[in-house]
TORLO-599265 format. One record per atom (N, C-alpha, C): residue number from 1; z negated, y negated, x; atom name. Coordinates in steps of 0.02 Angstrom, whole numbers, plus 32768, in hexadecimal, padded with zeros to 4 digits. Atoms other than C-alpha are relative to their C-alpha. Example, Ala and Ser with C-alpha at 12.3 -4.5 7.8 and 13.67 -1.06 7.14 Angstrom:
# TORLO-599265
resi / c3 / c2 / c1 / name
1 / 8000 / 803B / 802D / N;
1 / 7E7A / 80E1 / 8267 / CA;
1 / 8000 / 7FC4 / 802D / C;
2 / 8003 / 803B / 7FD6 / N;
2 / 7E9B / 8035 / 82AC / CA;
2 / 7FDB / 7FC9 / 7FD9 / C;
# end
This chain:
# TORLO-599265
resi / c3 / c2 / c1 / name
1 / 8022 / 803A / 8019 / N;
1 / 4FDF / AEDF / D68F / CA;
1 / 7FC7 / 7FED / 802F / C;
2 / 8036 / 8018 / 7FD5 / N;
2 / 4F6A / AE75 / D6F9 / CA;
2 / 7FBC / 800D / 7FDE / C;
3 / 8043 / 7FF2 / 801A / N;
3 / 4EB0 / AE96 / D6E6 / CA;
3 / 7FE8 / 7FCA / 7FD1 / C;
4 / 8017 / 8036 / 802D / N;
4 / 4E8D / ADEA / D69B / CA;
4 / 8027 / 8000 / 7FBF / C;
5 / 7FD8 / 7FFC / 803D / N;
5 / 4F1C / ADFE / D620 / CA;
5 / 7FE9 / 8039 / 7FD4 / C;
6 / 801A / 7FC6 / 8026 / N;
6 / 4EDA / AEA9 / D5ED / CA;
6 / 7FBE / 7FEE / 7FDF / C;
7 / 8041 / 8015 / 801D / N;
7 / 4E2B / AE5F / D5D4 / CA;
7 / 800B / 7FD0 / 7FC6 / C;
8 / 7FF2 / 802F / 8036 / N;
8 / 4E73 / ADD1 / D56D / CA;
8 / 801B / 8023 / 7FC2 / C;
9 / 7FE4 / 7FDB / 8038 / N;
9 / 4ED8 / AE49 / D502 / CA;
9 / 7FC9 / 8027 / 7FDC / C;
10 / 8038 / 7FDB / 801F / N;
10 / 4E3E / AEB6 / D4E5 / CA;
10 / 7FD2 / 7FD2 / 7FD9 / C;
11 / 802B / 8031 / 8022 / N;
11 / 4DD6 / AE1D / D4B8 / CA;
11 / 8021 / 7FE8 / 7FBF / C;
12 / 7FDC / 8017 / 803B / N;
12 / 4E5C / ADE1 / D43E / CA;
12 / 8000 / 8037 / 7FCB / C;
13 / 7FFD / 7FC9 / 8030 / N;
13 / 4E6D / AE8E / D3ED / CA;
13 / 7FBB / 800C / 7FE0 / C;
14 / 8042 / 7FF3 / 801B / N;
14 / 4DB2 / AEAA / D3DB / CA;
14 / 7FE7 / 7FC6 / 7FD4 / C;
15 / 8014 / 803A / 8028 / N;
15 / 4D90 / ADF9 / D39E / CA;
15 / 8029 / 7FFE / 7FC0 / C;
16 / 7FD5 / 7FFE / 803B / N;
16 / 4E25 / AE06 / D329 / CA;
16 / 7FE9 / 8035 / 7FCF / C;
17 / 8019 / 7FCA / 802C / N;
17 / 4DE2 / AEAA / D2E5 / CA;
17 / 7FC4 / 7FE9 / 7FD9 / C;
18 / 803F / 8016 / 8020 / N;
18 / 4D38 / AE5F / D2C0 / CA;
18 / 800D / 7FC9 / 7FCE / C;
19 / 7FF5 / 8039 / 802C / N;
19 / 4D75 / ADBB / D277 / CA;
19 / 802E / 8011 / 7FC5 / C;
20 / 7FD2 / 7FEE / 8036 / N;
20 / 4E05 / AE04 / D212 / CA;
20 / 7FE0 / 8032 / 7FCF / C;
21 / 8024 / 7FD4 / 802E / N;
21 / 4D92 / AE8B / D1CA / CA;
21 / 7FD5 / 7FD6 / 7FD1 / C;
22 / 8029 / 802C / 8029 / N;
22 / 4D20 / AE00 / D18C / CA;
22 / 8029 / 7FD3 / 7FD2 / C;
23 / 7FD5 / 802E / 8025 / N;
23 / 4DAD / AD8C / D153 / CA;
23 / 8048 / 800B / 8015 / C;
24 / 7FBA / 7FF2 / 7FEE / N;
24 / 4E62 / ADC9 / D152 / CA;
24 / 802A / 7FC1 / 8009 / C;
25 / 7FDB / 803F / 7FF9 / N;
25 / 4E99 / AD12 / D14B / CA;
25 / 7FEF / 7FD9 / 803E / C;
26 / 8014 / 8022 / 7FC2 / N;
26 / 4E4B / ACE5 / D1F3 / CA;
26 / 803E / 7FED / 8027 / C;
27 / 7FC5 / 8019 / 7FDB / N;
27 / 4EC5 / AC7C / D258 / CA;
27 / 8001 / 801B / 8047 / C;
28 / 7FF7 / 7FED / 7FBA / N;
28 / 4F0A / ACAA / D301 / CA;
28 / 7FD8 / 7FD0 / 802C / C;
29 / 8025 / 8032 / 7FD9 / N;
29 / 4EBD / AC09 / D344 / CA;
29 / 7FB5 / 8011 / 8001 / C;
30 / 8047 / 7FEF / 8003 / N;
30 / 4E0F / AC3E / D308 / CA;
30 / 7FF2 / 803F / 8028 / C;
31 / 8008 / 7FC2 / 7FD9 / N;
31 / 4E25 / ACEC / D354 / CA;
31 / 8003 / 7FF0 / 804A / C;
32 / 7FFA / 8012 / 7FB9 / N;
32 / 4E5E / ACA1 / D3F9 / CA;
32 / 7FC2 / 7FDC / 8018 / C;
33 / 803C / 8025 / 7FEC / N;
33 / 4DCC / AC28 / D3FE / CA;
33 / 7FC4 / 802F / 8007 / C;
34 / 8039 / 7FD2 / 7FFE / N;
34 / 4D4D / ACB1 / D3D7 / CA;
34 / 8007 / 8032 / 803B / C;
35 / 7FF4 / 7FD2 / 7FC8 / N;
35 / 4D9E / AD21 / D45C / CA;
35 / 7FFC / 7FDD / 8043 / C;
36 / 8004 / 8027 / 7FC1 / N;
36 / 4D94 / AC95 / D4DD / CA;
36 / 8042 / 7FFA / 8024 / C;
37 / 7FBE / 8008 / 7FE1 / N;
37 / 4E50 / AC88 / D4F9 / CA;
37 / 8025 / 7FC9 / 7FDA / C;
38 / 7FD6 / 8033 / 801F / N;
38 / 4ED3 / AC05 / D4D3 / CA;
38 / 802A / 8022 / 7FC9 / C;
39 / 7FD9 / 7FE1 / 8036 / N;
39 / 4F30 / AC22 / D430 / CA;
39 / 8047 / 8011 / 8015 / C;
40 / 7FBE / 7FF0 / 7FE6 / N;
40 / 4FD4 / AC1F / D490 / CA;
40 / 8001 / 8046 / 8020 / C;
41 / 8007 / 7FBD / 7FE3 / N;
41 / 4F96 / ACBA / D4EB / CA;
41 / 8008 / 8035 / 7FCA / C;
42 / 7FFB / 7FD0 / 8037 / N;
42 / 4F85 / AD13 / D444 / CA;
42 / 8046 / 8000 / 7FE4 / C;
43 / 7FBC / 8004 / 801D / N;
43 / 502C / ACD3 / D401 / CA;
43 / 8035 / 801D / 802E / C;
44 / 7FD0 / 7FE0 / 7FD3 / N;
44 / 5085 / AD10 / D49E / CA;
44 / 8005 / 804B / 7FF2 / C;
45 / 8004 / 7FB8 / 800B / N;
45 / 504F / ADC0 / D471 / CA;
45 / 800E / 8012 / 7FB7 / C;
46 / 7FFC / 7FF1 / 8048 / N;
46 / 5048 / ADB7 / D3B2 / CA;
46 / 801C / 7FC3 / 7FDC / C;
47 / 7FDF / 8038 / 8021 / N;
47 / 50BF / AD4A / D34F / CA;
47 / 7FDB / 7FEB / 7FC0 / C;
48 / 8022 / 800E / 803F / N;
48 / 5057 / AD57 / D2B0 / CA;
48 / 7FBC / 8023 / 7FFE / C;
49 / 8040 / 7FE0 / 800C / N;
49 / 4FAA / AD85 / D273 / CA;
49 / 800C / 8049 / 7FEC / C;
50 / 7FF1 / 7FBB / 8015 / N;
50 / 4FF9 / AE1F / D224 / CA;
50 / 8011 / 802C / 803B / C;
51 / 7FF0 / 7FD9 / 7FC3 / N;
51 / 503D / AE56 / D2CE / CA;
51 / 7FC0 / 800F / 8027 / C;
52 / 8040 / 7FF4 / 7FDF / N;
52 / 4F8F / AE41 / D319 / CA;
52 / 7FD9 / 8036 / 7FDB / C;
53 / 8024 / 7FCE / 8028 / N;
53 / 4F42 / AEA4 / D28A / CA;
53 / 801F / 8046 / 8009 / C;
54 / 7FDF / 7FC0 / 7FF4 / N;
54 / 4FC4 / AF2E / D2A3 / CA;
54 / 7FEB / 801C / 8044 / C;
55 / 8015 / 7FEA / 7FBE / N;
55 / 4F94 / AF35 / D35C / CA;
55 / 7FB7 / 8017 / 7FFF / C;
56 / 8047 / 7FEC / 8007 / N;
56 / 4EDB / AF3E / D32E / CA;
56 / 7FFC / 8045 / 7FDF / C;
57 / 8001 / 7FBF / 8022 / N;
57 / 4EFC / AFCE / D2B6 / CA;
57 / 801B / 8037 / 802F / C;
58 / 7FE5 / 7FCF / 7FD0 / N;
58 / 4F64 / B027 / D33C / CA;
58 / 7FCB / 8011 / 8034 / C;
59 / 8036 / 7FF4 / 7FCF / N;
59 / 4ED4 / B012 / D3B8 / CA;
59 / 7FCA / 802C / 7FE1 / C;
60 / 8032 / 7FD6 / 8021 / N;
60 / 4E5C / B05C / D339 / CA;
60 / 801A / 8048 / 7FF9 / C;
61 / 7FE3 / 7FBC / 8004 / N;
61 / 4ED2 / B0EF / D31C / CA;
61 / 7FFD / 8023 / 8044 / C;
62 / 8004 / 7FE3 / 7FBD / N;
62 / 4EDB / B10A / D3D9 / CA;
62 / 7FB9 / 801A / 800D / C;
63 / 8046 / 7FED / 7FF4 / N;
63 / 4E1D / B10D / D3E1 / CA;
63 / 7FEB / 803B / 7FD5 / C;
64 / 8010 / 7FC7 / 802D / N;
64 / 4E0F / B183 / D34B / CA;
64 / 801F / 8040 / 801A / C;
65 / 7FE0 / 7FC4 / 7FE4 / N;
65 / 4E8C / B1FB / D399 / CA;
65 / 7FD9 / 8019 / 803C / C;
66 / 8028 / 7FEC / 7FC6 / N;
66 / 4E24 / B1FA / D438 / CA;
66 / 7FBF / 8022 / 7FEA / C;
67 / 803E / 7FE2 / 801A / N;
67 / 4D85 / B220 / D3D5 / CA;
67 / 800E / 8047 / 7FE8 / C;
68 / 7FEF / 7FBE / 801A / N;
68 / 4DD9 / B2B2 / D37D / CA;
68 / 800C / 8030 / 803A / C;
69 / 7FF2 / 7FD4 / 7FC7 / N;
69 / 4E17 / B2F8 / D423 / CA;
69 / 7FBF / 8012 / 8025 / C;
70 / 803E / 7FF4 / 7FDC / N;
70 / 4D6D / B2E4 / D476 / CA;
70 / 7FCD / 8029 / 7FD8 / C;
71 / 802E / 7FD9 / 802A / N;
71 / 4D11 / B332 / D3E2 / CA;
71 / 8010 / 804A / 8003 / C;
72 / 7FEA / 7FBA / 7FFB / N;
72 / 4D76 / B3D2 / D3FD / CA;
72 / 7FF5 / 8025 / 7FBD / C;
73 / 800A / 7FE6 / 8044 / N;
73 / 4D7E / B3F5 / D342 / CA;
73 / 8016 / 8048 / 7FF6 / C;
74 / 7FE7 / 7FBB / 8009 / N;
74 / 4DDB / B49A / D356 / CA;
74 / 7FDB / 8033 / 8029 / C;
75 / 801F / 7FCE / 7FD5 / N;
75 / 4D75 / B4EA / D3E0 / CA;
75 / 7FB5 / 7FF9 / 8009 / C;
76 / 8049 / 8007 / 7FF8 / N;
76 / 4CC5 / B4A1 / D3EC / CA;
76 / 7FDD / 801D / 7FC3 / C;
77 / 8026 / 7FEA / 803B / N;
77 / 4C3D / B4E9 / D37C / CA;
77 / 8002 / 7FC8 / 7FCB / C;
78 / 7FF5 / 8030 / 8036 / N;
78 / 4C4E / B494 / D2D2 / CA;
78 / 7FCD / 7FC7 / 8001 / C;
79 / 8032 / 8035 / 8002 / N;
79 / 4BA9 / B436 / D2D6 / CA;
79 / 8004 / 7FD2 / 803D / C;
80 / 7FF7 / 8029 / 7FC4 / N;
80 / 4BC7 / B3FA / D388 / CA;
80 / 803D / 7FD2 / 7FF7 / C;
81 / 7FC3 / 8027 / 800B / N;
81 / 4C79 / B3C1 / D35E / CA;
81 / 7FF4 / 7FCA / 7FCB / C;
82 / 800E / 8030 / 8036 / N;
82 / 4C3C / B36D / D2BE / CA;
82 / 7FD7 / 7FC5 / 801A / C;
83 / 802A / 8035 / 7FE5 / N;
83 / 4BB6 / B30C / D31A / CA;
83 / 8028 / 7FD5 / 8031 / C;
84 / 7FD6 / 8026 / 7FD1 / N;
84 / 4C2F / B2DA / D3A6 / CA;
84 / 802F / 7FD2 / 7FDB / C;
85 / 7FD1 / 8028 / 8027 / N;
85 / 4CAD / B2A0 / D327 / CA;
85 / 7FDC / 7FC5 / 7FDF / C;
86 / 8024 / 8035 / 8024 / N;
86 / 4C2F / B23E / D2BF / CA;
86 / 7FE8 / 7FCA / 8030 / C;
87 / 8019 / 8031 / 7FD0 / N;
87 / 4BE0 / B1EB / D356 / CA;
87 / 8039 / 7FD5 / 801C / C;
88 / 7FC7 / 8025 / 7FE4 / N;
88 / 4C89 / B1BC / D39F / CA;
88 / 8021 / 7FD2 / 7FCD / C;
89 / 7FDD / 8029 / 8032 / N;
89 / 4CD5 / B17C / D2FE / CA;
89 / 7FD4 / 7FC7 / 7FE8 / C;
90 / 802D / 8038 / 8011 / N;
90 / 4C3B / B113 / D2D6 / CA;
90 / 8009 / 7FCA / 8034 / C;
91 / 7FF6 / 8031 / 7FCB / N;
91 / 4C4F / B0BF / D37F / CA;
91 / 8044 / 7FDD / 7FF9 / C;
92 / 7FBD / 801C / 8009 / N;
92 / 4D0A / B0A6 / D361 / CA;
92 / 8001 / 7FD0 / 7FC5 / C;
93 / 8001 / 802B / 803C / N;
93 / 4CEB / B05E / D2B3 / CA;
93 / 7FDA / 7FC0 / 800C / C;
94 / 8025 / 803D / 7FF0 / N;
94 / 4C6D / AFE4 / D2F8 / CA;
94 / 8029 / 7FD3 / 802E / C;
95 / 7FD7 / 8028 / 7FD2 / N;
95 / 4CE3 / AFAD / D382 / CA;
95 / 803E / 7FE4 / 7FDE / C;
96 / 7FC2 / 8012 / 8023 / N;
96 / 4D7C / AFA6 / D311 / CA;
96 / 7FF2 / 8002 / 7FB4 / C;
97 / 8016 / 7FFC / 8045 / N;
97 / 4D38 / AF7A / D262 / CA;
97 / 8036 / 7FF3 / 7FCB / C;
98 / 7FCA / 8008 / 8030 / N;
98 / 4DE2 / AF75 / D20C / CA;
98 / 800D / 8042 / 7FDD / C;
99 / 7FF0 / 7FC4 / 8026 / N;
99 / 4E1E / AFEF / D188 / CA;
99 / 8042 / 801D / 8019 / C;
100 / 7FC5 / 7FE1 / 7FE2 / N;
100 / 4E95 / B062 / D1E2 / CA;
100 / 802E / 801E / 7FCB / C;
101 / 7FD7 / 7FE4 / 8036 / N;
101 / 4ED3 / B0A7 / D13B / CA;
101 / 8038 / 7FD0 / 7FEC / C;
102 / 7FCC / 8031 / 8011 / N;
102 / 4F3A / B008 / D12A / CA;
102 / 8035 / 7FFA / 8037 / C;
103 / 7FCE / 7FFF / 7FCA / N;
103 / 4FA2 / B034 / D1C4 / CA;
103 / 8045 / 8000 / 7FE0 / C;
104 / 7FBD / 8005 / 801B / N;
104 / 5059 / B00E / D1AC / CA;
104 / 8033 / 801D / 8031 / C;
105 / 7FCB / 7FE4 / 7FD7 / N;
105 / 50FB / B054 / D1ED / CA;
105 / 7FFD / 804C / 8000 / C;
106 / 7FFC / 7FB7 / 8003 / N;
106 / 5135 / B108 / D1EF / CA;
106 / 7FD7 / 8022 / 8037 / C;
107 / 8025 / 7FE1 / 7FC9 / N;
107 / 50EA / B12E / D299 / CA;
107 / 7FB5 / 7FFC / 7FF5 / C;
108 / 8048 / 8008 / 800E / N;
108 / 503F / B0E9 / D26A / CA;
108 / 7FE9 / 802C / 7FC8 / C;
109 / 8012 / 7FD5 / 8039 / N;
109 / 503D / B144 / D1C4 / CA;
109 / 8000 / 8049 / 8015 / C;
110 / 7FFD / 7FBB / 7FE8 / N;
110 / 5070 / B1E6 / D21A / CA;
110 / 7FC2 / 8010 / 802B / C;
111 / 803C / 7FF6 / 7FD6 / N;
111 / 4FE2 / B1D1 / D299 / CA;
111 / 7FC2 / 8008 / 7FD4 / C;
112 / 8039 / 7FFC / 802D / N;
112 / 4F64 / B1B2 / D20E / CA;
112 / 8000 / 8042 / 7FD9 / C;
113 / 7FFB / 7FC0 / 8023 / N;
113 / 4FA4 / B248 / D1AC / CA;
113 / 7FEC / 803B / 802D / C;
114 / 8014 / 7FCB / 7FD0 / N;
114 / 4F90 / B2B5 / D249 / CA;
114 / 7FB4 / 8003 / 8008 / C;
115 / 8049 / 8002 / 7FF9 / N;
115 / 4EDC / B27B / D25E / CA;
115 / 7FDE / 801D / 7FC2 / C;
116 / 801C / 7FE6 / 803E / N;
116 / 4EB5 / B29F / D1A8 / CA;
116 / 800A / 804B / 7FFC / C;
117 / 7FF2 / 7FB8 / 7FFF / N;
117 / 4F07 / B34A / D1B9 / CA;
117 / 7FD1 / 8025 / 802E / C;
118 / 802F / 7FE0 / 7FD1 / N;
118 / 4E9C / B371 / D251 / CA;
118 / 7FBA / 8003 / 7FE3 / C;
119 / 8042 / 7FFF / 801F / N;
119 / 4DFF / B341 / D1F3 / CA;
119 / 7FFD / 8032 / 7FC7 / C;
120 / 7FFE / 7FCE / 8036 / N;
120 / 4E33 / B3A9 / D15C / CA;
120 / 7FFC / 8047 / 801C / C;
121 / 8002 / 7FBD / 7FE0 / N;
121 / 4E52 / B43F / D1CD / CA;
121 / 7FBB / 800E / 801C / C;
122 / 8044 / 7FF7 / 7FE6 / N;
122 / 4DA9 / B424 / D220 / CA;
122 / 7FCF / 800F / 7FC7 / C;
123 / 802D / 7FF3 / 8039 / N;
123 / 4D51 / B41D / D177 / CA;
123 / 800C / 8046 / 7FE3 / C;
124 / 7FF1 / 7FBC / 8016 / N;
124 / 4DAB / B4BD / D143 / CA;
124 / 7FDF / 8032 / 802E / C;
125 / 8022 / 7FD5 / 7FCF / N;
125 / 4D6A / B50D / D1E3 / CA;
125 / 7FB4 / 8001 / 7FF3 / C;
126 / 8048 / 8005 / 800E / N;
126 / 4CBA / B4CE / D1BA / CA;
126 / 7FEE / 8029 / 7FC2 / C;
127 / 800B / 7FD7 / 803C / N;
127 / 4CC8 / B522 / D10F / CA;
127 / 8004 / 804A / 8013 / C;
128 / 7FF8 / 7FBA / 7FEC / N;
128 / 4D08 / B5C6 / D15B / CA;
128 / 7FC4 / 8019 / 8028 / C;
129 / 8038 / 7FED / 7FD6 / N;
129 / 4C77 / B5C6 / D1D7 / CA;
129 / 7FBD / 7FF6 / 7FDF / C;
130 / 803E / 8004 / 8025 / N;
130 / 4BF6 / B5A7 / D150 / CA;
130 / 7FD6 / 7FC1 / 800B / C;
131 / 8025 / 803E / 7FF3 / N;
131 / 4BC4 / B4F7 / D186 / CA;
131 / 8004 / 7FD1 / 7FC3 / C;
132 / 7FF4 / 8029 / 803C / N;
132 / 4C0B / B4A0 / D0EA / CA;
132 / 800B / 802F / 7FC5 / C;
133 / 7FFA / 7FD7 / 803C / N;
133 / 4C02 / B4E5 / D03A / CA;
133 / 8048 / 800C / 7FEC / C;
134 / 7FBC / 7FF1 / 8017 / N;
134 / 4C9F / B53E / CFFD / CA;
134 / 800C / 7FEA / 7FB8 / C;
135 / 7FFA / 8012 / 8047 / N;
135 / 4C7E / B4FF / CF4B / CA;
135 / 8018 / 7FB8 / 7FF6 / C;
136 / 7FEB / 8046 / 8007 / N;
136 / 4CB7 / B44D / CF6F / CA;
136 / 804B / 7FFC / 7FF4 / C;
137 / 7FB7 / 8009 / 8009 / N;
137 / 4D60 / B40C / CF35 / CA;
137 / 8022 / 7FF1 / 8043 / C;
138 / 7FD9 / 8010 / 7FC3 / N;
138 / 4DEA / B3FC / CFB8 / CA;
138 / 7FF6 / 7FB7 / 8013 / C;
139 / 8005 / 8042 / 7FE3 / N;
139 / 4DD7 / B363 / D027 / CA;
139 / 7FBC / 7FDE / 7FF5 / C;
140 / 8041 / 801F / 800E / N;
140 / 4D26 / B341 / CFE6 / CA;
140 / 7FD8 / 7FF4 / 8040 / C;
141 / 8029 / 8006 / 7FC3 / N;
141 / 4CCF / B362 / D08C / CA;
141 / 801F / 7FCE / 8030 / C;
142 / 7FE0 / 8031 / 7FD3 / N;
142 / 4D50 / B300 / D0F1 / CA;
142 / 7FF7 / 7FB9 / 7FE6 / C;
143 / 8009 / 8043 / 801D / N;
143 / 4D48 / B26D / D07A / CA;
143 / 7FB9 / 7FE8 / 8007 / C;
144 / 8047 / 8012 / 7FF7 / N;
144 / 4C8B / B270 / D07F / CA;
144 / 7FF1 / 7FF0 / 8049 / C;
145 / 8009 / 800D / 7FB9 / N;
145 / 4C8F / B279 / D13D / CA;
145 / 8018 / 7FB9 / 8012 / C;
146 / 7FE5 / 8043 / 7FF3 / N;
146 / 4CFC / B1DD / D143 / CA;
146 / 7FD2 / 7FCA / 7FE4 / C;
147 / 802C / 8032 / 801F / N;
147 / 4C8B / B17F / D0CB / CA;
147 / 7FBC / 7FFD / 8023 / C;
148 / 8041 / 8000 / 7FDE / N;
148 / 4BEB / B1B4 / D123 / CA;
148 / 8005 / 7FDF / 8045 / C;
149 / 7FF9 / 8020 / 7FBF / N;
149 / 4C2C / B180 / D1CE / CA;
149 / 800B / 7FB5 / 7FF8 / C;
150 / 7FF8 / 8047 / 800D / N;
150 / 4C65 / B0D9 / D187 / CA;
150 / 7FBE / 7FDF / 7FED / C;
151 / 8040 / 801A / 8013 / N;
151 / 4BBC / B0C0 / D137 / CA;
151 / 7FD2 / 7FF8 / 803C / C;
152 / 802B / 8003 / 7FC4 / N;
152 / 4B61 / B0E8 / D1D9 / CA;
152 / 8018 / 7FC8 / 802E / C;
153 / 7FE4 / 8033 / 7FD3 / N;
153 / 4BD6 / B075 / D23A / CA;
153 / 7FF3 / 7FB9 / 7FE8 / C;
154 / 7FFF / 8044 / 8018 / N;
154 / 4BD3 / AFDE / D1C9 / CA;
154 / 7FC4 / 7FEB / 7FD6 / C;
155 / 8039 / 8012 / 802C / N;
155 / 4B40 / AFE6 / D151 / CA;
155 / 7FBD / 8010 / 8020 / C;
156 / 803E / 7FED / 7FDD / N;
156 / 4ABF / B02D / D1CB / CA;
156 / 8004 / 7FEC / 8049 / C;
157 / 7FF8 / 8014 / 7FBA / N;
157 / 4AD5 / AFC5 / D26A / CA;
157 / 7FC2 / 800C / 802A / C;
158 / 803E / 7FF3 / 7FDA / N;
158 / 4A20 / AFE7 / D299 / CA;
158 / 7FFF / 8046 / 801F / C;
159 / 7FFC / 7FBD / 7FE4 / N;
159 / 4A4D / B09D / D2BB / CA;
159 / 802D / 8000 / 803E / C;
160 / 7FD2 / 7FF5 / 7FC9 / N;
160 / 4A94 / B0CC / D364 / CA;
160 / 8037 / 802E / 7FE7 / C;
161 / 7FC9 / 7FD3 / 8014 / N;
161 / 4B37 / B12C / D35E / CA;
161 / 7FE7 / 8048 / 7FFB / C;
162 / 801C / 7FBB / 8001 / N;
162 / 4AD6 / B1CD / D386 / CA;
162 / 7FD5 / 800A / 7FC2 / C;
163 / 802A / 7FFA / 803B / N;
163 / 4A57 / B1AC / D2FC / CA;
163 / 802C / 8002 / 7FC0 / C;
164 / 7FD2 / 7FFE / 8039 / N;
164 / 4AE4 / B187 / D282 / CA;
164 / 8021 / 8043 / 7FFA / C;
165 / 7FE1 / 7FBE / 8001 / N;
165 / 4B39 / B229 / D2B3 / CA;
165 / 7FCF / 8035 / 7FE8 / C;
166 / 8034 / 7FD1 / 8019 / N;
166 / 4A95 / B287 / D297 / CA;
166 / 7FFD / 7FFD / 7FB4 / C;
167 / 8005 / 8008 / 8048 / N;
167 / 4A8D / B23F / D1E7 / CA;
167 / 803F / 801A / 7FDC / C;
168 / 7FC2 / 7FE7 / 801D / N;
168 / 4B44 / B267 / D1C4 / CA;
168 / 7FFF / 804D / 7FFE / C;
169 / 8002 / 7FB7 / 7FFD / N;
169 / 4B2F / B31C / D1FC / CA;
169 / 7FCD / 801C / 7FCF / C;
170 / 8035 / 7FEA / 802F / N;
170 / 4A8C / B32F / D19A / CA;
170 / 8018 / 7FFA / 7FB8 / C;
171 / 7FE9 / 800B / 8044 / N;
171 / 4ADA / B2E6 / D0FD / CA;
171 / 8037 / 8031 / 7FED / C;
172 / 7FC8 / 7FD2 / 800F / N;
172 / 4B77 / B352 / D108 / CA;
172 / 7FEA / 8048 / 7FFC / C;
173 / 8010 / 7FB8 / 7FFC / N;
173 / 4B23 / B3F6 / D133 / CA;
173 / 7FC3 / 8014 / 7FD6 / C;
174 / 803C / 7FEE / 8026 / N;
174 / 4A7B / B3EF / D0D8 / CA;
174 / 7FF6 / 7FD5 / 7FC3 / C;
175 / 8007 / 802C / 8039 / N;
175 / 4A93 / B365 / D05A / CA;
175 / 7FC2 / 7FD5 / 8008 / C;
176 / 803A / 802E / 8000 / N;
176 / 4A01 / B2F8 / D02C / CA;
176 / 7FC0 / 8022 / 7FEB / C;
177 / 803D / 7FDC / 8014 / N;
177 / 4985 / B37F / CFFD / CA;
177 / 7FCD / 7FFF / 8038 / C;
178 / 8033 / 7FFF / 7FCB / N;
178 / 48DF / B384 / D05A / CA;
178 / 800A / 803D / 802D / C;
179 / 7FF8 / 7FCA / 7FD0 / N;
179 / 48E1 / B3EE / D0F7 / CA;
179 / 7FCB / 8036 / 7FF6 / C;
# end
């Protein structure tokens, strides 16, 4: 793919992510205009808004998989891996503000299930190593991690990704009690 075509595709995907997260009914023409490309450019790549949204969700999954790999959830010290994950996923969620849980197709669902499984295994490791309380119900810590990173990404835009990750780690490991 030519460099300008790659830039245009990235602009369309990121603009589409932002606009479709705000309004799922946003037209292809509006996305193209906001991305600074002709709508025919978008239609050559994506026949429908749903196809564009599927590509945006796939791009977010790609980015999430990269964050999980770079966080080294199985080998880095738990607190280090947790902070890396939180910081990375906050950045990904800000760049791609769509709900990846609505991914469609068997391959997309399998990818999402793998990511959730990796996070569940990481939280189980955090419990074994004494970082997370063993008294919590199954999936509680992982679900809370997802909600906290989403909150930091979307409801606390004044926080940098690193500051958001600090708050996520603090909330998960020490709760809200005074230090």
